[in-house]
C-alpha angles and dihedrals in degrees: 000000000000090000091052091048091050091047091051092050090051091051091050091048091050091049091050091046091051091048091049091049091048092053095043095048101030108142114247089230092060093043093055090051093048090051091056095230090154084082086070090051092258116160137150141195092226137358122199139179133025129311090261098048121014146131132238120205114211099353109205129203101190105305093340118100119210091185123223116340141171116244140189139168113248109224102205098065088056087073090067095042099265131122109212116187109195113210127188147161116193112174098135089254134125092257095058112134137176134180142097145267109223132194125182142151104315094344139090132173149100130298134204096347115179124172143050121312113195116222105181108190095334094127099031132185082037103079096225106148101177147348118236105205128201113196094323120179126175136156141179120227105204104317095332131087103253101185140343134181141153136077124281127192119195114213117208123225095200142006135251113227111275096009126108106206098151090123092052127220126284142189146145121274117243142159122263107187108292093349134081106234128209107187103193124188132184123234091260092050090226095101121060136173121194110195119188123190125191130203090251091061093255116139138187119196119188122185119196126190121191111209141146091190108114093201092052091045091054092048091050091048089056088051091057102268116144123218115250105175101300093334123096114218132193117185125193127184132182149117127279 
């Protein structure tokens, strides 16, 4: 009986040792798949290293590329049922970024993101080239926006005739029903962009320009802006 008991304890010890080794050396690639981050539109060209210290080559959020980043699972949020993957790139360059992708019971989103996120032509014909984020956190609970905070500044790649948007437009992230809302305003307050993002990846971006200048109104009309009682409006819809 004692031999059987010892044998059983050894089997349990081996199982625990195997489980510990699996957790300690779990590949980052497998961990990301287990977390279900593809539901946030997360993809990558290559993933290396372990869950605690890895690298992601060409990290994608939908159609937006964050480039190559370091990544690691943060252990403390696991205690409250959340998997938080910290990601960062700190080279002392303009494209440095830091933040986290977080998945929990019924929620998925980003946490504490600071840095520039390039957008390319994601919202064309709106010439928004990138978002500069300052401690931005946002998550969806089910299909609804559960919480959003942090400041976002949209940098513009080009200019509309008669508009000076060299300083970009900025605002604070918030929830608007099911959608994540970025209400962005220029320094003059006459140009505004409301960007709404849904859990499905659908977005609606609406730019409004207040002007009584007939020449500017004509130029905006040629750029695709519709007249809405003294306000020129350009609306863009699509999927990320």
